[in-house]
FILODREN-237458 format. One line per field, with one value per residue: x, y, z of N, C-alpha, C in turn; residue in three letters; residue number from 0. Coordinates in steps of 0.02 Angstrom, whole numbers, plus 50000, padded with zeros to 5 digits. Layout:
FILODREN-237458
n.px <- [X,...] $
n.py <- [Y,...] $
n.pz <- [Z,...] $
ca.px <- [X,...] $
ca.py <- [Y,...] $
ca.pz <- [Z,...] $
c.px <- [X,...] $
c.py <- [Y,...] $
c.pz <- [Z,...] $
rest <- [ALA,...] $
nr <- [NUM,...] $
END
This chain:
FILODREN-237458
n.px <- [53931,53950,53805,53792,53887,53838,53807,53916,53973,53895,53953,54083,54061,54052,54180,54232,54151,54201,54344,54329,54257,54358,54474,54402,54369,54498,54544,54460,54499,54631,54602,54534,54646,54744,54654,54564,54404,54279,54142,54055,54000,54106,54094,54113,54138,54113,54188,54331,54316,54221,54143,54109,53982,53814,53682,53512,53406,53465,53494,53426,53515,53621,53776,53889,53876,53926,53868,53826,53860,53820,53685,53651,53686,53611,53491,53484,53444,53297,53279,53291,53197,53081,53020,53055,53069,53148,53252,53208,53247,53300,53223,53230,53353,53456,53541,53530,53464,53423,53290,53240,53117,53059,53011,52891,52876,52766,52701,52682,52571,52557,52621,52717,52855,52938,53102,53194,53343,53460,53605,53776,53834,53728,53701,53768,53711,53600,53568,53588,53536,53548,53452,53337,53337,53339,53258,53228,53232,53360,53369,53392,53415,53319,53212,53200,53255,53407,53530,53656,53811,53931,53864,53815,53928,53998,53912,53933,54054,54084,54133,54159,54101,53993,53927,53890,53785,53707,53652,53576,53487,53410,53353,53295,53180,53112,53043,52975,52888,52822,52748,52664,52582,52526,52449,52353,52285,52336,52376,52494,52647,52609,52733,52837,52935,53093,53270,53448,53524,53404,53221,53075,52941,52768,52743,52730,52641,52668,52716,52775,52817,52852,52765,52760,52825,52741,52799,52844,52747,52594,52461,52262,52157,52040,52071,52196,52151,52079,52172,52254,52175,52177,52313,52319,52232,52311,52419,52364,52316,52443,52482,52391,52438,52540,52644,52769,52799,52912,53007,52916,52849,52827,52925,52919,52788,52695,52596,52478,52341,52244,52276,52375,52524,52625,52779,52961,53009,53122,53160,53057,52976,52934,52792,52779,52924,53012,53078,53086,52977,52853,52913,52963,52839,52767,52853,52840,52704,52698,52765,52701,52579,52638,52664,52540,52481,52519,52443,52336,52265,52183,52267,52326,52461,52499,52386,52309,52409,52410,52284,52259,52367,52327,52195,52242,52286,52368,52453,52452,52531,52657,52711,52816] $
n.py <- [52673,52828,52900,52938,52865,52773,52835,52862,52763,52812,52948,52914,52848,52959,53001,52900,52888,53029,52995,52895,52968,53057,52971,52931,53041,53070,52967,52975,53109,53062,52988,53056,53141,53062,53016,52913,52848,52807,52781,52768,52784,52734,52622,52565,52447,52389,52274,52247,52290,52234,52073,51924,51894,51899,51991,51916,52026,52093,52033,52083,52189,52267,52197,52264,52402,52550,52609,52504,52442,52545,52561,52430,52424,52547,52513,52387,52383,52410,52270,52174,52228,52159,52241,52258,52164,52138,52235,52304,52392,52551,52684,52810,52932,53073,53217,53237,53119,52948,52855,52696,52549,52448,52273,52228,52174,52045,52077,52195,52233,52289,52300,52365,52463,52626,52679,52815,52866,52957,53056,53058,53176,53258,53390,53475,53508,53577,53746,53896,53860,53922,53999,53914,53865,53953,54007,53872,53742,53638,53471,53292,53123,53058,53157,53238,53399,53473,53515,53522,53611,53552,53490,53608,53687,53610,53592,53726,53753,53657,53525,53351,53276,53375,53393,53267,53284,53389,53322,53218,53311,53356,53258,53217,53306,53291,53185,53201,53307,53267,53164,53225,53299,53207,53131,53221,53232,53290,53254,53162,53037,52906,52888,52755,52723,52766,52788,52827,52874,52868,52854,52760,52743,52758,52678,52762,52706,52550,52383,52386,52524,52668,52815,52958,53131,53283,53368,53283,53238,53269,53344,53351,53488,53504,53403,53466,53584,53524,53462,53586,53645,53549,53545,53687,53664,53577,53656,53750,53684,53637,53765,53806,53712,53777,53781,53791,53720,53739,53711,53686,53622,53568,53454,53385,53342,53206,53109,52995,52873,52976,53063,53159,53172,53228,53259,53270,53341,53402,53531,53608,53752,53829,53931,54018,54035,54050,54175,54196,54136,54178,54226,54109,54026,54114,54078,53961,53958,54029,53959,53838,53887,53944,53827,53766,53877,53860,53769,53812,53850,53990,54090,54211,54216,54291,54351,54234,54163,54281,54274,54157,54150,54243,54218,54090,54035,54127,54191,54334,54486,54432,54444,54494] $
n.pz <- [50619,50522,50479,50329,50271,50180,50056,49988,49898,49782,49755,49721,49609,49514,49508,49427,49323,49260,49253,49148,49048,49011,48965,48859,48777,48751,48665,48568,48522,48478,48371,48277,48244,48185,48081,48089,48111,48240,48234,48338,48500,48612,48747,48906,49033,49195,49239,49270,49409,49487,49542,49449,49470,49442,49499,49501,49486,49394,49262,49146,49103,48986,48991,48940,48969,49026,49146,49207,49334,49432,49419,49472,49595,49651,49648,49734,49865,49852,49785,49887,49968,49919,49817,49685,49567,49440,49330,49174,49054,49000,48998,48982,48977,49046,49094,49227,49292,49253,49206,49242,49184,49295,49337,49442,49620,49668,49796,49780,49725,49598,49418,49352,49387,49398,49403,49464,49449,49497,49445,49490,49459,49458,49516,49458,49332,49373,49361,49439,49562,49692,49700,49694,49811,49933,50058,50112,50214,50271,50241,50281,50213,50288,50308,50409,50484,50466,50583,50617,50638,50581,50451,50389,50367,50281,50164,50124,50112,49992,49996,49986,50071,50092,49963,49940,50050,49998,49868,49919,49988,49874,49814,49911,49931,49807,49820,49938,49904,49798,49848,49922,49839,49767,49874,49870,49768,49641,49473,49465,49465,49580,49714,49770,49842,49924,49929,49949,49792,49738,49668,49687,49578,49521,49367,49197,49068,48958,48943,48815,48781,48851,48928,48811,48813,48820,48731,48633,48545,48454,48478,48442,48417,48506,48612,48633,48704,48823,48882,48924,49016,49120,49147,49196,49313,49406,49424,49496,49598,49642,49693,49788,49877,49924,49831,49708,49542,49464,49361,49238,49089,48919,48907,49025,49073,49047,48937,48916,48875,48858,48939,49083,49162,49278,49304,49381,49514,49590,49597,49661,49739,49890,49899,50027,50081,49983,49905,49766,49708,49641,49523,49474,49454,49357,49248,49223,49201,49086,48992,48988,48929,48800,48749,48731,48654,48518,48480,48455,48571,48645,48770,48873,48953,49065,49115,49159,49237,49333,49383,49444,49542,49623,49665,49755,49903,50040,49963,49951,49922,49890,49776,49648] $
ca.px <- [53946,53917,53722,53808,53938,53806,53787,53991,53976,53864,54001,54136,54048,54066,54248,54237,54134,54247,54400,54318,54257,54428,54498,54355,54382,54563,54537,54417,54529,54685,54572,54526,54708,54754,54602,54503,54341,54243,54069,53993,54036,54141,54050,54146,54113,54146,54239,54390,54306,54167,54144,54058,53900,53762,53610,53448,53370,53499,53514,53437,53547,53683,53845,53947,53853,53963,53832,53786,53859,53791,53601,53647,53703,53562,53419,53482,53401,53240,53260,53300,53142,53015,52973,53052,53099,53198,53264,53207,53274,53319,53162,53247,53419,53456,53599,53528,53436,53403,53227,53228,53071,53061,52950,52855,52865,52687,52679,52653,52506,52568,52659,52779,52888,52984,53142,53225,53422,53498,53677,53810,53850,53674,53703,53808,53675,53563,53571,53572,53513,53521,53384,53277,53363,53318,53216,53215,53263,53405,53345,53425,53379,53240,53172,53217,53304,53488,53549,53715,53863,53969,53821,53798,53983,54022,53889,53953,54123,54069,54180,54146,54048,53952,53920,53835,53720,53668,53625,53519,53433,53377,53322,53233,53151,53078,53009,52917,52846,52786,52709,52610,52554,52482,52407,52311,52242,52372,52398,52574,52649,52624,52770,52838,52995,53148,53337,53493,53507,53344,53152,53042,52867,52729,52767,52664,52665,52659,52789,52802,52814,52834,52727,52795,52815,52696,52844,52855,52679,52557,52382,52228,52135,52006,52118,52246,52097,52059,52242,52280,52137,52194,52380,52309,52206,52374,52460,52325,52319,52509,52492,52338,52463,52593,52715,52781,52845,52990,53032,52856,52857,52793,52966,52911,52724,52699,52535,52449,52278,52224,52280,52433,52559,52680,52840,53020,53008,53169,53149,52997,52983,52883,52788,52797,52997,53058,53064,53079,52924,52821,52945,52968,52783,52751,52896,52798,52639,52712,52802,52640,52534,52676,52662,52462,52452,52546,52404,52260,52237,52210,52284,52352,52489,52507,52325,52299,52449,52390,52211,52277,52409,52289,52157,52276,52284,52436,52498,52440,52587,52704,52726,52885] $
ca.py <- [52716,52883,52890,52969,52847,52735,52876,52879,52738,52866,53000,52893,52857,53026,53007,52841,52914,53085,52959,52864,53027,53096,52920,52912,53105,53075,52915,53004,53154,53043,52948,53115,53172,52993,53023,52865,52864,52756,52775,52755,52799,52664,52594,52529,52408,52378,52205,52253,52324,52190,52000,51893,51856,51949,51971,51893,52080,52141,51991,52106,52259,52267,52178,52310,52467,52582,52627,52451,52432,52599,52525,52380,52461,52591,52476,52330,52382,52395,52209,52160,52233,52135,52290,52258,52092,52154,52288,52269,52425,52614,52720,52892,52945,53128,53229,53245,53072,52905,52823,52621,52521,52366,52236,52245,52111,52041,52084,52277,52227,52332,52261,52388,52527,52667,52686,52853,52851,53020,53041,53075,53246,53303,53454,53522,53531,53623,53812,53938,53812,53948,54034,53878,53836,54010,53968,53796,53697,53576,53393,53232,53073,53030,53203,53284,53461,53452,53574,53513,53639,53517,53485,53659,53699,53557,53630,53808,53750,53613,53460,53298,53267,53436,53374,53225,53307,53422,53274,53204,53366,53374,53204,53193,53352,53294,53118,53229,53347,53221,53104,53268,53303,53125,53126,53290,53232,53301,53220,53156,52973,52882,52856,52690,52716,52813,52772,52852,52920,52828,52862,52714,52783,52720,52688,52774,52672,52490,52344,52400,52588,52732,52883,53004,53182,53332,53381,53229,53214,53320,53340,53393,53561,53462,53370,53522,53626,53489,53463,53635,53669,53492,53562,53728,53646,53540,53726,53787,53634,53649,53824,53794,53681,53817,53760,53799,53668,53785,53704,53654,53633,53507,53411,53351,53314,53140,53099,52925,52855,53044,53117,53188,53152,53303,53231,53294,53377,53427,53605,53656,53791,53846,54001,54048,54030,54078,54248,54185,54085,54219,54231,54038,54017,54136,54056,53899,53967,54050,53889,53808,53935,53953,53756,53759,53932,53844,53707,53829,53864,54056,54097,54261,54190,54354,54354,54181,54169,54317,54255,54086,54160,54295,54154,54053,54065,54142,54224,54398,54517,54387,54447,54542] $
ca.pz <- [50559,50500,50432,50266,50225,50118,50003,49975,49831,49742,49741,49691,49530,49492,49493,49405,49257,49229,49229,49079,49007,49000,48922,48804,48752,48732,48610,48508,48501,48437,48310,48243,48210,48137,48033,48102,48165,48265,48204,48381,48567,48651,48795,48939,49079,49272,49238,49309,49483,49516,49537,49400,49500,49418,49534,49466,49453,49342,49203,49093,49088,48965,49040,48927,48968,49066,49207,49238,49411,49455,49414,49505,49681,49662,49656,49771,49916,49836,49764,49956,50009,49893,49789,49631,49531,49388,49293,49098,49018,49009,48967,48991,49004,49064,49126,49310,49307,49206,49220,49228,49183,49324,49354,49512,49654,49666,49846,49776,49683,49549,49368,49335,49419,49371,49450,49442,49476,49514,49419,49533,49454,49449,49533,49412,49298,49404,49357,49486,49631,49759,49683,49710,49877,49945,50114,50115,50257,50250,50271,50283,50194,50331,50297,50478,50475,50489,50616,50641,50602,50519,50394,50343,50350,50218,50109,50113,50068,49937,50020,49964,50106,50081,49892,49977,50084,49941,49833,49966,50001,49817,49803,49957,49926,49769,49851,49996,49876,49747,49900,49950,49774,49749,49907,49869,49703,49597,49435,49469,49478,49640,49737,49800,49890,49902,49951,49927,49746,49678,49695,49651,49572,49464,49289,49162,48990,48958,48946,48770,48769,48906,48909,48793,48836,48778,48673,48591,48521,48407,48487,48409,48459,48557,48660,48683,48749,48888,48928,48940,49082,49165,49176,49241,49378,49435,49428,49558,49657,49683,49735,49840,49944,49940,49801,49630,49510,49468,49302,49216,49037,48879,48918,49093,49064,49016,48906,48923,48874,48854,49022,49083,49226,49286,49332,49393,49554,49633,49609,49694,49793,49931,49896,50088,50102,49929,49864,49700,49701,49599,49463,49435,49431,49304,49194,49220,49148,49020,48966,48953,48867,48729,48713,48693,48598,48460,48459,48441,48641,48667,48829,48902,49024,49116,49144,49174,49299,49398,49413,49470,49587,49663,49722,49790,49981,50048,49906,49945,49948,49871,49698,49628] $
c.px <- [53923,53851,53743,53842,53904,53797,53878,53987,53962,53929,54061,54134,54076,54138,54275,54217,54170,54309,54374,54300,54312,54457,54459,54373,54454,54570,54512,54465,54602,54662,54556,54594,54752,54707,54558,54444,54304,54171,54022,54042,54034,54102,54107,54121,54139,54183,54287,54363,54256,54184,54104,54000,53867,53700,53554,53416,53421,53534,53494,53474,53610,53751,53910,53929,53895,53926,53800,53788,53824,53716,53604,53642,53645,53501,53424,53455,53323,53223,53264,53227,53063,52986,52989,53087,53157,53206,53260,53240,53280,53253,53193,53311,53432,53525,53588,53508,53430,53345,53245,53151,53093,52995,52945,52857,52785,52663,52665,52595,52508,52604,52726,52801,52958,53036,53185,53300,53454,53573,53721,53830,53792,53660,53746,53765,53619,53584,53544,53520,53502,53461,53319,53282,53334,53257,53192,53255,53305,53385,53386,53375,53312,53200,53166,53264,53373,53506,53626,53756,53906,53937,53816,53877,54011,53987,53905,54012,54136,54106,54130,54089,53974,53904,53851,53762,53681,53627,53548,53469,53392,53328,53269,53171,53102,53022,52966,52873,52791,52730,52654,52558,52486,52439,52333,52256,52274,52381,52483,52588,52661,52694,52775,52883,53057,53217,53389,53498,53447,53260,53119,52974,52840,52757,52715,52688,52646,52716,52804,52846,52803,52797,52776,52781,52769,52745,52858,52791,52637,52487,52329,52191,52095,52048,52182,52214,52100,52126,52261,52236,52150,52245,52366,52276,52267,52412,52427,52327,52382,52507,52452,52370,52531,52660,52694,52823,52921,53024,52991,52866,52827,52868,52955,52837,52715,52621,52523,52367,52240,52226,52361,52466,52606,52722,52902,53019,53063,53183,53107,53012,52928,52865,52802,52868,53038,53040,53049,53015,52874,52853,52943,52882,52746,52795,52862,52745,52653,52740,52746,52593,52574,52665,52597,52460,52470,52513,52341,52225,52242,52211,52318,52398,52509,52444,52309,52329,52430,52323,52239,52313,52349,52236,52170,52292,52360,52491,52497,52510,52659,52736,52776,52869] $
c.py <- [52774,52873,52911,52921,52786,52758,52882,52831,52785,52923,52962,52870,52910,53018,52957,52876,52976,53034,52930,52913,53049,53038,52910,52979,53099,53031,52943,53062,53123,53007,53005,53138,53108,52991,52938,52885,52799,52735,52778,52774,52727,52664,52558,52498,52414,52304,52197,52256,52285,52125,51979,51883,51925,51932,51966,51969,52117,52098,52026,52176,52231,52256,52237,52374,52493,52612,52571,52436,52484,52599,52476,52394,52513,52554,52409,52339,52379,52315,52156,52169,52213,52204,52292,52175,52087,52212,52271,52325,52507,52642,52786,52901,53036,53154,53234,53168,53015,52864,52758,52588,52448,52339,52235,52183,52101,52065,52173,52285,52259,52295,52284,52455,52570,52677,52749,52875,52934,53018,53074,53145,53294,53353,53512,53553,53575,53712,53847,53906,53858,53982,53981,53854,53884,53996,53917,53769,53641,53525,53342,53185,53066,53096,53253,53335,53449,53525,53582,53578,53608,53507,53553,53699,53679,53570,53681,53805,53690,53566,53413,53282,53322,53410,53313,53242,53353,53396,53241,53245,53388,53334,53182,53258,53334,53214,53157,53266,53307,53181,53155,53285,53272,53127,53171,53288,53247,53254,53197,53073,52965,52869,52801,52690,52758,52812,52801,52904,52895,52829,52791,52747,52741,52745,52690,52751,52602,52451,52361,52473,52627,52776,52913,53080,53225,53344,53341,53208,53282,53306,53394,53454,53545,53445,53417,53559,53589,53485,53510,53651,53612,53519,53627,53709,53619,53607,53751,53755,53642,53719,53843,53770,53709,53797,53784,53745,53706,53755,53674,53673,53562,53449,53375,53347,53259,53138,53020,52917,52925,53080,53138,53158,53202,53269,53295,53360,53414,53507,53638,53685,53801,53921,54052,54076,54066,54137,54245,54159,54122,54213,54164,54018,54061,54113,53991,53912,53995,53999,53862,53837,53943,53893,53749,53819,53914,53784,53757,53864,53950,54066,54163,54232,54243,54355,54291,54158,54228,54308,54199,54096,54204,54254,54114,54077,54077,54168,54309,54450,54488,54400,54503,54599] $
c.pz <- [50549,50453,50352,50228,50179,50056,49970,49913,49778,49716,49697,49618,49496,49470,49430,49322,49213,49209,49158,49023,48964,48947,48862,48746,48714,48677,48555,48469,48456,48377,48268,48209,48177,48081,48041,48134,48176,48245,48266,48444,48603,48720,48848,48994,49157,49279,49287,49380,49509,49501,49475,49413,49466,49458,49482,49438,49412,49277,49127,49054,49032,49003,49003,48930,49047,49134,49231,49307,49439,49465,49467,49573,49689,49686,49703,49808,49916,49820,49844,49987,49974,49848,49719,49607,49485,49353,49209,49057,49034,48966,48950,48998,48989,49090,49198,49318,49230,49247,49193,49230,49243,49337,49431,49559,49678,49727,49835,49735,49606,49485,49368,49368,49392,49422,49426,49487,49448,49477,49477,49526,49438,49454,49490,49355,49317,49396,49405,49532,49673,49747,49716,49787,49936,50008,50128,50164,50234,50289,50261,50231,50229,50332,50353,50450,50513,50518,50638,50587,50555,50459,50351,50315,50272,50171,50085,50077,50008,49950,49984,49999,50097,50025,49912,49993,50036,49899,49872,49980,49943,49815,49869,49949,49876,49787,49899,49949,49829,49790,49914,49913,49751,49792,49916,49805,49642,49537,49424,49470,49557,49665,49785,49866,49873,49955,49915,49866,49701,49716,49647,49636,49523,49413,49248,49092,49011,48946,48879,48750,48829,48886,48870,48826,48787,48713,48613,48540,48488,48427,48450,48457,48514,48610,48689,48724,48823,48911,48958,49017,49131,49197,49228,49302,49415,49463,49481,49600,49688,49719,49788,49905,49954,49904,49723,49606,49500,49394,49240,49135,48985,48892,48979,49108,49037,48986,48894,48929,48879,48907,49020,49159,49235,49321,49360,49443,49598,49650,49630,49734,49822,49931,49964,50112,50048,49888,49803,49668,49643,49530,49427,49422,49378,49249,49182,49181,49097,48964,48932,48907,48800,48710,48683,48648,48539,48426,48438,48502,48644,48726,48827,48959,49074,49149,49177,49243,49350,49421,49456,49555,49662,49712,49748,49869,50008,50017,49908,49970,49929,49812,49694,49635] $
rest <- [MET,ASP,LYS,TYR,ASP,GLU,LEU,GLU,LYS,TYR,ALA,ASP,TYR,GLU,GLU,TYR,PHE,GLU,ALA,LYS,ASP,ARG,LYS,ARG,GLN,LYS,LYS,GLN,SER,ALA,ASN,LYS,LYS,SER,GLY,GLN,GLU,THR,GLY,ARG,GLU,GLU,LEU,SER,ASP,PHE,SER,ASP,ASP,ILE,ALA,ASP,PHE,VAL,PRO,SER,TYR,ALA,VAL,SER,LEU,ASP,PRO,GLN,HIS,HIS,GLU,ARG,GLN,TRP,VAL,ILE,ASP,SER,ILE,SER,SER,PHE,TYR,ARG,ASP,ASN,LEU,ILE,THR,ASP,VAL,THR,ARG,ARG,VAL,LYS,ALA,GLY,LYS,GLU,ALA,ASN,VAL,TYR,CYS,CYS,THR,ALA,HIS,PRO,ALA,THR,GLU,ILE,GLU,LEU,ILE,ALA,ALA,LYS,LEU,TYR,ARG,PRO,ARG,MET,LEU,ARG,THR,LEU,LYS,ASN,ASP,ALA,ASP,TYR,LYS,ALA,GLY,ARG,MET,LEU,ARG,GLY,GLU,ASP,GLY,LYS,GLN,MET,LYS,GLY,ARG,ARG,GLU,LYS,LEU,ALA,ILE,HIS,LYS,LYS,THR,LYS,PHE,GLY,LYS,LYS,LEU,ASP,THR,VAL,TRP,TRP,ILE,GLY,ASN,GLU,PHE,LYS,ILE,GLN,SER,LYS,LEU,PHE,ASP,ALA,GLY,ALA,ASP,VAL,PRO,ALA,VAL,VAL,ALA,HIS,ASN,GLY,ASN,THR,ILE,LEU,MET,GLU,TYR,VAL,GLY,ASP,GLU,GLN,LEU,PRO,ALA,PRO,THR,LEU,SER,ASP,ILE,ARG,LEU,ASP,LYS,GLU,SER,ALA,HIS,THR,LEU,PHE,ASP,GLN,ILE,MET,ARG,ASN,VAL,SER,LEU,MET,LEU,ASP,LEU,GLY,PHE,VAL,HIS,GLY,ASP,LEU,SER,ALA,TYR,ASN,ILE,LEU,TYR,TRP,ASN,GLU,THR,ILE,ARG,ILE,ILE,ASP,PHE,PRO,GLN,VAL,VAL,GLU,ILE,ALA,LYS,ASN,PRO,ASN,ALA,TYR,ARG,PHE,PHE,MET,ARG,ASP,VAL,ARG,ARG,VAL,CYS,SER,TYR,PHE,GLY,ARG,LEU,GLY,VAL,LYS,CYS,ASP,ALA,ASP,ALA,VAL,GLY,ARG,GLU,ILE,TRP,GLU,ASN,ALA,PRO,GLY,THR,SER,GLY,LEU,MET,ASP] $
nr <- [0,1,2,3,4,5,6,7,8,9,10,11,12,13,14,15,16,17,18,19,20,21,22,23,24,25,26,27,28,29,30,31,32,33,34,35,36,37,38,39,40,41,42,43,44,45,46,47,48,49,50,51,52,53,54,55,56,57,58,59,60,61,62,63,64,65,66,67,68,69,70,71,72,73,74,75,76,77,78,79,80,81,82,83,84,85,86,87,88,89,90,91,92,93,94,95,96,97,98,99,100,101,102,103,104,105,106,107,108,109,110,111,112,113,114,115,116,117,118,119,120,121,122,123,124,125,126,127,128,129,130,131,132,133,134,135,136,137,138,139,140,141,142,143,144,145,146,147,148,149,150,151,152,153,154,155,156,157,158,159,160,161,162,163,164,165,166,167,168,169,170,171,172,173,174,175,176,177,178,179,180,181,182,183,184,185,186,187,188,189,190,191,192,193,194,195,196,197,198,199,200,201,202,203,204,205,206,207,208,209,210,211,212,213,214,215,216,217,218,219,220,221,222,223,224,225,226,227,228,229,230,231,232,233,234,235,236,237,238,239,240,241,242,243,244,245,246,247,248,249,250,251,252,253,254,255,256,257,258,259,260,261,262,263,264,265,266,267,268,269,270,271,272,273,274,275,276,277,278,279,280,281,282,283,284,285,286,287,288,289,290,291,292,293,294,295,296,297,298,299,300,301,302,303,304,305,306,307,308,309,310,311,312,313,314,315,316,317,318,319] $
END
């Protein structure tokens, strides 16, 4: 069997979701023309497509939710590998990915795990992805470099097979980078496992509430100064390791128990290989400084960014 065949089902879901979206939009349009309003978004299910059997790890999922089977298929391997025992609820919904809270298997010696499920159409939401991919090696799900002409041609032509490879490439990159950052002491969630379109990682929060992002809370001045310094230390550490987050802002920094966890790493770039690295780095710093500046933290983003960049190894001569 082709080593990419196991990803076929995730690409098929894209077609399924699009068909359902068109059907829902058509019905909503008809309702508006007739003067009827449903008052809520219609949810469809997979009852016509799957057996009535519900896996034990999916009993908490809403049986009427239109993404239910996608979730079941995405996390099934982790259940078989004794990493999770149940999926309890969705804690974050986004255009690129959904995050679900899972109860961890006792063998993991932790209580909760976050499962980040990338949506089949995630690549459409990544704007200017060529800028992020510049200089990056094409790697498969196993982390090994793809050298085959078939793979490169498929991605270039954006065939169905090529799109699957592209998705593997983005998700695998996030898992690899996040692992390296955690091992180096960065304030990022620990990764647990990776398979297909899903990454398992440390859950930040508790059973009742997931950790909010900085964009959803209001910090006092003392906390703001402390956290700003902590984030800049992480930015500096990433740069020392040769990485730039590429999309850092208050929207992907979690806050819990008076500390932070930086998340979302698929767009990380390597400073030694990507000619856009300095531009992405300065954008990250400016976004962080803009947020904390509104909380009373005095920071000249350009000066802060230049100082960190110039003191990092391997950055000499790489400014735009």
